TORKOL-4160 file (C-alpha; in steps of 0.2 Angstrom, whole numbers, padded with zeros to 4 digits, m for minus):
372
<pt num="1" X="m0028" Y="m0632" Z="m0067"/>
<pt num="2" X="m0018" Y="m0648" Z="m0070"/>
<pt num="3" X="m0004" Y="m0638" Z="m0079"/>
<pt num="4" X="0001" Y="m0630" Z="m0062"/>
<pt num="5" X="0016" Y="m0637" Z="m0055"/>
<pt num="6" X="0014" Y="m0644" Z="m0037"/>
<pt num="7" X="0029" Y="m0634" Z="m0030"/>
<pt num="8" X="0019" Y="m0617" Z="m0032"/>
<pt num="9" X="0007" Y="m0624" Z="m0018"/>
<pt num="10" X="0021" Y="m0617" Z="m0006"/>
<pt num="11" X="0016" Y="m0600" Z="m0009"/>
<pt num="12" X="0000" Y="m0593" Z="m0003"/>
<pt num="13" X="m0003" Y="m0574" Z="m0005"/>
<pt num="14" X="m0022" Y="m0576" Z="0001"/>
<pt num="15" X="m0018" Y="m0567" Z="0018"/>
<pt num="16" X="m0009" Y="m0552" Z="0011"/>
<pt num="17" X="m0022" Y="m0551" Z="m0004"/>
<pt num="18" X="m0036" Y="m0551" Z="0008"/>
<pt num="19" X="m0029" Y="m0535" Z="0017"/>
<pt num="20" X="m0026" Y="m0526" Z="0001"/>
<pt num="21" X="m0043" Y="m0531" Z="m0006"/>
<pt num="22" X="m0050" Y="m0524" Z="0009"/>
<pt num="23" X="m0039" Y="m0508" Z="0008"/>
<pt num="24" X="m0043" Y="m0505" Z="m0010"/>
<pt num="25" X="m0060" Y="m0500" Z="m0004"/>
<pt num="26" X="m0053" Y="m0486" Z="0007"/>
<pt num="27" X="m0051" Y="m0468" Z="0002"/>
<pt num="28" X="m0034" Y="m0460" Z="0008"/>
<pt num="29" X="m0030" Y="m0473" Z="0021"/>
<pt num="30" X="m0020" Y="m0471" Z="0035"/>
<pt num="31" X="m0006" Y="m0483" Z="0028"/>
<pt num="32" X="0007" Y="m0490" Z="0041"/>
<pt num="33" X="0008" Y="m0507" Z="0030"/>
<pt num="34" X="0022" Y="m0503" Z="0018"/>
<pt num="35" X="0039" Y="m0510" Z="0021"/>
<pt num="36" X="0049" Y="m0497" Z="0011"/>
<pt num="37" X="0057" Y="m0481" Z="0015"/>
<pt num="38" X="0047" Y="m0466" Z="0014"/>
<pt num="39" X="0062" Y="m0455" Z="0010"/>
<pt num="40" X="0067" Y="m0452" Z="m0009"/>
<pt num="41" X="0083" Y="m0460" Z="m0016"/>
<pt num="42" X="0098" Y="m0447" Z="m0013"/>
<pt num="43" X="0102" Y="m0436" Z="m0026"/>
<pt num="44" X="0120" Y="m0441" Z="m0030"/>
<pt num="45" X="0113" Y="m0459" Z="m0033"/>
<pt num="46" X="0100" Y="m0453" Z="m0044"/>
<pt num="47" X="0112" Y="m0443" Z="m0054"/>
<pt num="48" X="0124" Y="m0458" Z="m0055"/>
<pt num="49" X="0110" Y="m0468" Z="m0063"/>
<pt num="50" X="0106" Y="m0454" Z="m0075"/>
<pt num="51" X="0124" Y="m0453" Z="m0080"/>
<pt num="52" X="0125" Y="m0472" Z="m0082"/>
<pt num="53" X="0110" Y="m0472" Z="m0094"/>
<pt num="54" X="0115" Y="m0457" Z="m0104"/>
<pt num="55" X="0131" Y="m0464" Z="m0106"/>
<pt num="56" X="0126" Y="m0481" Z="m0113"/>
<pt num="57" X="0129" Y="m0492" Z="m0098"/>
<pt num="58" X="0112" Y="m0501" Z="m0102"/>
<pt num="59" X="0118" Y="m0518" Z="m0108"/>
<pt num="60" X="0119" Y="m0534" Z="m0098"/>
<pt num="61" X="0130" Y="m0533" Z="m0083"/>
<pt num="62" X="0143" Y="m0547" Z="m0079"/>
<pt num="63" X="0134" Y="m0560" Z="m0070"/>
<pt num="64" X="0145" Y="m0558" Z="m0055"/>
<pt num="65" X="0142" Y="m0540" Z="m0055"/>
<pt num="66" X="0151" Y="m0524" Z="m0063"/>
<pt num="67" X="0169" Y="m0521" Z="m0058"/>
<pt num="68" X="0164" Y="m0503" Z="m0052"/>
<pt num="69" X="0153" Y="m0510" Z="m0039"/>
<pt num="70" X="0159" Y="m0527" Z="m0035"/>
<pt num="71" X="0178" Y="m0523" Z="m0032"/>
<pt num="72" X="0172" Y="m0508" Z="m0021"/>
<pt num="73" X="0160" Y="m0521" Z="m0011"/>
<pt num="74" X="0175" Y="m0534" Z="m0011"/>
<pt num="75" X="0187" Y="m0520" Z="m0003"/>
<pt num="76" X="0174" Y="m0515" Z="0011"/>
<pt num="77" X="0170" Y="m0533" Z="0016"/>
<pt num="78" X="0189" Y="m0537" Z="0017"/>
<pt num="79" X="0191" Y="m0523" Z="0028"/>
<pt num="80" X="0176" Y="m0528" Z="0039"/>
<pt num="81" X="0180" Y="m0547" Z="0039"/>
<pt num="82" X="0199" Y="m0553" Z="0038"/>
<pt num="83" X="0194" Y="m0569" Z="0031"/>
<pt num="84" X="0205" Y="m0579" Z="0020"/>
<pt num="85" X="0190" Y="m0586" Z="0009"/>
<pt num="86" X="0177" Y="m0573" Z="0008"/>
<pt num="87" X="0171" Y="m0568" Z="m0009"/>
<pt num="88" X="0155" Y="m0557" Z="m0015"/>
<pt num="89" X="0145" Y="m0555" Z="m0030"/>
<pt num="90" X="0130" Y="m0543" Z="m0035"/>
<pt num="91" X="0113" Y="m0551" Z="m0037"/>
<pt num="92" X="0095" Y="m0545" Z="m0043"/>
<pt num="93" X="0090" Y="m0538" Z="m0025"/>
<pt num="94" X="0092" Y="m0547" Z="m0009"/>
<pt num="95" X="0077" Y="m0558" Z="m0013"/>
<pt num="96" X="0086" Y="m0564" Z="m0028"/>
<pt num="97" X="0101" Y="m0567" Z="m0017"/>
<pt num="98" X="0090" Y="m0578" Z="m0004"/>
<pt num="99" X="0082" Y="m0587" Z="m0019"/>
<pt num="100" X="0100" Y="m0592" Z="m0026"/>
<pt num="101" X="0106" Y="m0595" Z="m0009"/>
<pt num="102" X="0093" Y="m0609" Z="m0004"/>
<pt num="103" X="0094" Y="m0617" Z="m0021"/>
<pt num="104" X="0113" Y="m0617" Z="m0019"/>
<pt num="105" X="0113" Y="m0625" Z="m0002"/>
<pt num="106" X="0097" Y="m0634" Z="0002"/>
<pt num="107" X="0094" Y="m0652" Z="m0004"/>
<pt num="108" X="0076" Y="m0660" Z="m0004"/>
<pt num="109" X="0072" Y="m0666" Z="0013"/>
<pt num="110" X="0085" Y="m0656" Z="0022"/>
<pt num="111" X="0080" Y="m0645" Z="0037"/>
<pt num="112" X="0082" Y="m0626" Z="0037"/>
<pt num="113" X="0079" Y="m0618" Z="0055"/>
<pt num="114" X="0068" Y="m0602" Z="0055"/>
<pt num="115" X="0063" Y="m0590" Z="0069"/>
<pt num="116" X="0046" Y="m0587" Z="0071"/>
<pt num="117" X="0039" Y="m0574" Z="0067"/>
<pt num="118" X="0049" Y="m0573" Z="0050"/>
<pt num="119" X="0050" Y="m0563" Z="0034"/>
<pt num="120" X="0036" Y="m0569" Z="0023"/>
<pt num="121" X="0047" Y="m0576" Z="0010"/>
<pt num="122" X="0057" Y="m0588" Z="0021"/>
<pt num="123" X="0046" Y="m0602" Z="0023"/>
<pt num="124" X="0039" Y="m0604" Z="0006"/>
<pt num="125" X="0055" Y="m0603" Z="m0001"/>
<pt num="126" X="0062" Y="m0616" Z="0009"/>
<pt num="127" X="0048" Y="m0627" Z="0003"/>
<pt num="128" X="0050" Y="m0622" Z="m0015"/>
<pt num="129" X="0068" Y="m0629" Z="m0015"/>
<pt num="130" X="0061" Y="m0646" Z="m0006"/>
<pt num="131" X="0068" Y="m0641" Z="0010"/>
<pt num="132" X="0059" Y="m0644" Z="0027"/>
<pt num="133" X="0057" Y="m0628" Z="0038"/>
<pt num="134" X="0059" Y="m0630" Z="0057"/>
<pt num="135" X="0052" Y="m0616" Z="0067"/>
<pt num="136" X="0059" Y="m0610" Z="0083"/>
<pt num="137" X="0046" Y="m0600" Z="0093"/>
<pt num="138" X="0053" Y="m0583" Z="0099"/>
<pt num="139" X="0037" Y="m0576" Z="0107"/>
<pt num="140" X="0034" Y="m0566" Z="0118"/>
<pt num="141" X="0050" Y="m0556" Z="0117"/>
<pt num="142" X="0057" Y="m0562" Z="0100"/>
<pt num="143" X="0074" Y="m0566" Z="0108"/>
<pt num="144" X="0084" Y="m0581" Z="0101"/>
<pt num="145" X="0086" Y="m0596" Z="0114"/>
<pt num="146" X="0101" Y="m0605" Z="0110"/>
<pt num="147" X="0097" Y="m0620" Z="0119"/>
<pt num="148" X="0081" Y="m0621" Z="0109"/>
<pt num="149" X="0091" Y="m0619" Z="0093"/>
<pt num="150" X="0103" Y="m0633" Z="0098"/>
<pt num="151" X="0089" Y="m0645" Z="0103"/>
<pt num="152" X="0082" Y="m0642" Z="0086"/>
<pt num="153" X="0097" Y="m0647" Z="0076"/>
<pt num="154" X="0097" Y="m0664" Z="0069"/>
<pt num="155" X="0107" Y="m0674" Z="0057"/>
<pt num="156" X="0095" Y="m0666" Z="0043"/>
<pt num="157" X="0099" Y="m0649" Z="0047"/>
<pt num="158" X="0108" Y="m0639" Z="0033"/>
<pt num="159" X="0105" Y="m0621" Z="0036"/>
<pt num="160" X="0100" Y="m0609" Z="0050"/>
<pt num="161" X="0093" Y="m0592" Z="0043"/>
<pt num="162" X="0095" Y="m0577" Z="0053"/>
<pt num="163" X="0087" Y="m0559" Z="0050"/>
<pt num="164" X="0093" Y="m0545" Z="0062"/>
<pt num="165" X="0086" Y="m0532" Z="0063"/>
<pt num="166" X="0071" Y="m0542" Z="0059"/>
<pt num="167" X="0056" Y="m0540" Z="0049"/>
<pt num="168" X="0042" Y="m0541" Z="0055"/>
<pt num="169" X="0046" Y="m0537" Z="0073"/>
<pt num="170" X="0061" Y="m0525" Z="0073"/>
<pt num="171" X="0069" Y="m0534" Z="0085"/>
<pt num="172" X="0088" Y="m0534" Z="0085"/>
<pt num="173" X="0098" Y="m0549" Z="0092"/>
<pt num="174" X="0111" Y="m0544" Z="0104"/>
<pt num="175" X="0129" Y="m0548" Z="0102"/>
<pt num="176" X="0129" Y="m0563" Z="0114"/>
<pt num="177" X="0115" Y="m0571" Z="0104"/>
<pt num="178" X="0124" Y="m0567" Z="0088"/>
<pt num="179" X="0140" Y="m0575" Z="0094"/>
<pt num="180" X="0131" Y="m0589" Z="0102"/>
<pt num="181" X="0122" Y="m0594" Z="0086"/>
<pt num="182" X="0138" Y="m0592" Z="0075"/>
<pt num="183" X="0148" Y="m0603" Z="0087"/>
<pt num="184" X="0134" Y="m0615" Z="0087"/>
<pt num="185" X="0132" Y="m0617" Z="0068"/>
<pt num="186" X="0151" Y="m0619" Z="0067"/>
<pt num="187" X="0152" Y="m0632" Z="0080"/>
<pt num="188" X="0138" Y="m0642" Z="0071"/>
<pt num="189" X="0144" Y="m0640" Z="0054"/>
<pt num="190" X="0128" Y="m0630" Z="0050"/>
<pt num="191" X="0128" Y="m0617" Z="0036"/>
<pt num="192" X="0122" Y="m0599" Z="0044"/>
<pt num="193" X="0113" Y="m0587" Z="0032"/>
<pt num="194" X="0112" Y="m0569" Z="0039"/>
<pt num="195" X="0099" Y="m0558" Z="0030"/>
<pt num="196" X="0107" Y="m0540" Z="0034"/>
<pt num="197" X="0096" Y="m0530" Z="0024"/>
<pt num="198" X="0092" Y="m0519" Z="0039"/>
<pt num="199" X="0110" Y="m0517" Z="0045"/>
<pt num="200" X="0110" Y="m0498" Z="0044"/>
<pt num="201" X="0094" Y="m0497" Z="0054"/>
<pt num="202" X="0101" Y="m0500" Z="0072"/>
<pt num="203" X="0096" Y="m0488" Z="0085"/>
<pt num="204" X="0102" Y="m0493" Z="0102"/>
<pt num="205" X="0118" Y="m0502" Z="0099"/>
<pt num="206" X="0131" Y="m0505" Z="0084"/>
<pt num="207" X="0126" Y="m0519" Z="0071"/>
<pt num="208" X="0135" Y="m0536" Z="0074"/>
<pt num="209" X="0136" Y="m0549" Z="0061"/>
<pt num="210" X="0138" Y="m0568" Z="0064"/>
<pt num="211" X="0152" Y="m0566" Z="0050"/>
<pt num="212" X="0162" Y="m0558" Z="0064"/>
<pt num="213" X="0162" Y="m0575" Z="0074"/>
<pt num="214" X="0160" Y="m0587" Z="0060"/>
<pt num="215" X="0170" Y="m0587" Z="0044"/>
<pt num="216" X="0159" Y="m0597" Z="0034"/>
<pt num="217" X="0144" Y="m0587" Z="0037"/>
<pt num="218" X="0135" Y="m0582" Z="0021"/>
<pt num="219" X="0128" Y="m0564" Z="0021"/>
<pt num="220" X="0114" Y="m0557" Z="0010"/>
<pt num="221" X="0114" Y="m0537" Z="0010"/>
<pt num="222" X="0108" Y="m0524" Z="m0002"/>
<pt num="223" X="0103" Y="m0506" Z="m0005"/>
<pt num="224" X="0084" Y="m0506" Z="m0006"/>
<pt num="225" X="0081" Y="m0501" Z="0012"/>
<pt num="226" X="0096" Y="m0490" Z="0017"/>
<pt num="227" X="0096" Y="m0480" Z="0002"/>
<pt num="228" X="0077" Y="m0481" Z="m0004"/>
<pt num="229" X="0082" Y="m0490" Z="m0019"/>
<pt num="230" X="0068" Y="m0504" Z="m0017"/>
<pt num="231" X="0063" Y="m0504" Z="m0035"/>
<pt num="232" X="0081" Y="m0504" Z="m0042"/>
<pt num="233" X="0085" Y="m0523" Z="m0038"/>
<pt num="234" X="0103" Y="m0522" Z="m0032"/>
<pt num="235" X="0109" Y="m0534" Z="m0019"/>
<pt num="236" X="0124" Y="m0543" Z="m0015"/>
<pt num="237" X="0131" Y="m0559" Z="m0005"/>
<pt num="238" X="0147" Y="m0562" Z="0002"/>
<pt num="239" X="0153" Y="m0579" Z="0009"/>
<pt num="240" X="0165" Y="m0594" Z="0005"/>
<pt num="241" X="0170" Y="m0593" Z="m0013"/>
<pt num="242" X="0164" Y="m0611" Z="m0017"/>
<pt num="243" X="0146" Y="m0605" Z="m0012"/>
<pt num="244" X="0148" Y="m0588" Z="m0020"/>
<pt num="245" X="0153" Y="m0597" Z="m0037"/>
<pt num="246" X="0138" Y="m0609" Z="m0036"/>
<pt num="247" X="0127" Y="m0594" Z="m0033"/>
<pt num="248" X="0134" Y="m0585" Z="m0048"/>
<pt num="249" X="0133" Y="m0600" Z="m0059"/>
<pt num="250" X="0113" Y="m0601" Z="m0054"/>
<pt num="251" X="0112" Y="m0583" Z="m0057"/>
<pt num="252" X="0118" Y="m0584" Z="m0074"/>
<pt num="253" X="0104" Y="m0596" Z="m0079"/>
<pt num="254" X="0091" Y="m0587" Z="m0069"/>
<pt num="255" X="0091" Y="m0569" Z="m0065"/>
<pt num="256" X="0106" Y="m0567" Z="m0077"/>
<pt num="257" X="0112" Y="m0551" Z="m0068"/>
<pt num="258" X="0106" Y="m0536" Z="m0059"/>
<pt num="259" X="0103" Y="m0521" Z="m0069"/>
<pt num="260" X="0118" Y="m0512" Z="m0075"/>
<pt num="261" X="0113" Y="m0494" Z="m0073"/>
<pt num="262" X="0107" Y="m0497" Z="m0055"/>
<pt num="263" X="0124" Y="m0505" Z="m0052"/>
<pt num="264" X="0134" Y="m0490" Z="m0056"/>
<pt num="265" X="0121" Y="m0480" Z="m0045"/>
<pt num="266" X="0124" Y="m0493" Z="m0031"/>
<pt num="267" X="0143" Y="m0488" Z="m0033"/>
<pt num="268" X="0139" Y="m0471" Z="m0029"/>
<pt num="269" X="0128" Y="m0475" Z="m0015"/>
<pt num="270" X="0143" Y="m0482" Z="m0006"/>
<pt num="271" X="0149" Y="m0465" Z="m0002"/>
<pt num="272" X="0132" Y="m0457" Z="0003"/>
<pt num="273" X="0129" Y="m0453" Z="0021"/>
<pt num="274" X="0113" Y="m0460" Z="0026"/>
<pt num="275" X="0115" Y="m0455" Z="0045"/>
<pt num="276" X="0102" Y="m0441" Z="0044"/>
<pt num="277" X="0087" Y="m0453" Z="0037"/>
<pt num="278" X="0093" Y="m0467" Z="0050"/>
<pt num="279" X="0092" Y="m0454" Z="0065"/>
<pt num="280" X="0075" Y="m0449" Z="0058"/>
<pt num="281" X="0069" Y="m0467" Z="0059"/>
<pt num="282" X="0075" Y="m0469" Z="0076"/>
<pt num="283" X="0065" Y="m0454" Z="0081"/>
<pt num="284" X="0049" Y="m0463" Z="0073"/>
<pt num="285" X="0053" Y="m0478" Z="0082"/>
<pt num="286" X="0052" Y="m0469" Z="0098"/>
<pt num="287" X="0036" Y="m0460" Z="0092"/>
<pt num="288" X="0028" Y="m0476" Z="0089"/>
<pt num="289" X="0034" Y="m0486" Z="0105"/>
<pt num="290" X="0030" Y="m0472" Z="0117"/>
<pt num="291" X="0013" Y="m0469" Z="0108"/>
<pt num="292" X="0008" Y="m0487" Z="0110"/>
<pt num="293" X="0017" Y="m0495" Z="0125"/>
<pt num="294" X="0004" Y="m0490" Z="0138"/>
<pt num="295" X="m0010" Y="m0499" Z="0130"/>
<pt num="296" X="m0002" Y="m0513" Z="0119"/>
<pt num="297" X="0010" Y="m0527" Z="0124"/>
<pt num="298" X="0024" Y="m0522" Z="0112"/>
<pt num="299" X="0042" Y="m0526" Z="0112"/>
<pt num="300" X="0053" Y="m0511" Z="0109"/>
<pt num="301" X="0060" Y="m0512" Z="0091"/>
<pt num="302" X="0079" Y="m0511" Z="0091"/>
<pt num="303" X="0081" Y="m0508" Z="0073"/>
<pt num="304" X="0072" Y="m0509" Z="0054"/>
<pt num="305" X="0056" Y="m0500" Z="0053"/>
<pt num="306" X="0044" Y="m0511" Z="0060"/>
<pt num="307" X="0033" Y="m0515" Z="0076"/>
<pt num="308" X="0024" Y="m0530" Z="0081"/>
<pt num="309" X="0011" Y="m0527" Z="0094"/>
<pt num="310" X="0000" Y="m0540" Z="0102"/>
<pt num="311" X="m0017" Y="m0538" Z="0097"/>
<pt num="312" X="m0027" Y="m0531" Z="0113"/>
<pt num="313" X="m0042" Y="m0542" Z="0109"/>
<pt num="314" X="m0047" Y="m0555" Z="0096"/>
<pt num="315" X="m0036" Y="m0564" Z="0084"/>
<pt num="316" X="m0023" Y="m0553" Z="0074"/>
<pt num="317" X="m0033" Y="m0555" Z="0058"/>
<pt num="318" X="m0049" Y="m0549" Z="0067"/>
<pt num="319" X="m0040" Y="m0535" Z="0074"/>
<pt num="320" X="m0033" Y="m0530" Z="0058"/>
<pt num="321" X="m0050" Y="m0532" Z="0050"/>
<pt num="322" X="m0057" Y="m0520" Z="0062"/>
<pt num="323" X="m0042" Y="m0507" Z="0059"/>
<pt num="324" X="m0046" Y="m0507" Z="0040"/>
<pt num="325" X="m0064" Y="m0504" Z="0045"/>
<pt num="326" X="m0057" Y="m0488" Z="0053"/>
<pt num="327" X="m0047" Y="m0484" Z="0037"/>
<pt num="328" X="m0030" Y="m0489" Z="0046"/>
<pt num="329" X="m0019" Y="m0501" Z="0035"/>
<pt num="330" X="m0009" Y="m0514" Z="0045"/>
<pt num="331" X="m0004" Y="m0531" Z="0042"/>
<pt num="332" X="m0010" Y="m0547" Z="0052"/>
<pt num="333" X="0004" Y="m0557" Z="0060"/>
<pt num="334" X="0000" Y="m0573" Z="0055"/>
<pt num="335" X="0006" Y="m0569" Z="0038"/>
<pt num="336" X="0024" Y="m0570" Z="0047"/>
<pt num="337" X="0020" Y="m0583" Z="0059"/>
<pt num="338" X="0011" Y="m0599" Z="0065"/>
<pt num="339" X="0002" Y="m0588" Z="0077"/>
<pt num="340" X="m0012" Y="m0576" Z="0073"/>
<pt num="341" X="m0010" Y="m0564" Z="0090"/>
<pt num="342" X="0000" Y="m0549" Z="0084"/>
<pt num="343" X="0000" Y="m0537" Z="0069"/>
<pt num="344" X="0014" Y="m0528" Z="0060"/>
<pt num="345" X="0015" Y="m0510" Z="0058"/>
<pt num="346" X="0028" Y="m0500" Z="0047"/>
<pt num="347" X="0033" Y="m0483" Z="0053"/>
<pt num="348" X="0041" Y="m0479" Z="0037"/>
<pt num="349" X="0029" Y="m0465" Z="0034"/>
<pt num="350" X="0026" Y="m0447" Z="0038"/>
<pt num="351" X="0025" Y="m0441" Z="0056"/>
<pt num="352" X="0007" Y="m0435" Z="0052"/>
<pt num="353" X="0002" Y="m0453" Z="0046"/>
<pt num="354" X="0011" Y="m0461" Z="0061"/>
<pt num="355" X="0003" Y="m0450" Z="0074"/>
<pt num="356" X="m0015" Y="m0453" Z="0066"/>
<pt num="357" X="m0011" Y="m0472" Z="0066"/>
<pt num="358" X="m0006" Y="m0471" Z="0085"/>
<pt num="359" X="m0023" Y="m0461" Z="0089"/>
<pt num="360" X="m0033" Y="m0474" Z="0079"/>
<pt num="361" X="m0025" Y="m0489" Z="0088"/>
<pt num="362" X="m0026" Y="m0482" Z="0105"/>
<pt num="363" X="m0044" Y="m0479" Z="0102"/>
<pt num="364" X="m0047" Y="m0498" Z="0096"/>
<pt num="365" X="m0037" Y="m0505" Z="0111"/>
<pt num="366" X="m0052" Y="m0505" Z="0122"/>
<pt num="367" X="m0062" Y="m0518" Z="0111"/>
<pt num="368" X="m0071" Y="m0519" Z="0095"/>
<pt num="369" X="m0084" Y="m0506" Z="0091"/>
<pt num="370" X="m0102" Y="m0512" Z="0092"/>
<pt num="371" X="m0118" Y="m0506" Z="0082"/>
<pt num="372" X="m0131" Y="m0497" Z="0092"/>
């Protein structure tokens, strides 16, 4: 249709749509596709939301965030990073923060370095703002090669986008990679944007942020994954005040604010202990890795709640289509990558679902089924 803006061509949902169109035909599928926690929102957070609604906190929030949450976040961030210039604001989910960050930082024609595979939103959003994605291949082990990053930096490079622990691979960058990337960005005067939505889901070593090594790092974080608040749309961004002020200005004319009742609940979430669910996900990670490593080429995930095995035969898409035919729902890797060699599974599911998924995947590893 001639009315549709050209910029919308940056987005193509056909890959995911095809998977879910196939899945819609399944009855009670073994679902290892959903990227959201399977535990409920902790009770104190739900109670705080109800109290906020019942006490009339239902109007527009301040664009930069309600003081009950923003000031609590500012105090914690100041304790973690002794930076003279680091401010914070509350955004409408981490996805909203990502949109605002790219619109605030990237001019048309400027380059943004992404690590392949990448979260599905990254490349389309870079194109939406007129930027040029520069993809750095991290296969087969999904580690960051600092030499390749430095070689990719050009006079047009504006931003490096890091996600660790990562979606879709579950791989966590090690401290040497984090420090090296932070120092590289600083040395070349390139902005560094760190998507830390899975920071609580680190299973083998403590989380490390590039903001520890580069005071101008912009950090995106939120409550969706750690507290199972995916539908509540509360995130936050912290970084240099001039950048934060610009993002707040853009939020005023786009998302307006994050939902006010959910901000009061998020403030309560800051005092909720989620070590129990995190430990449970560490156990689920081990269940998946130990169950598949003998028959699949699989890098051990260090965090998040995803694994990214290589398809043992065919393309990633062909393998996923065969899995769906076996009532198993997983996601083809080419949705997250230039390569169609892997698939993503999420272990944010019950143990019985995970165990059934492992059984089906191991049965499929020997090759596709043939008729007759």
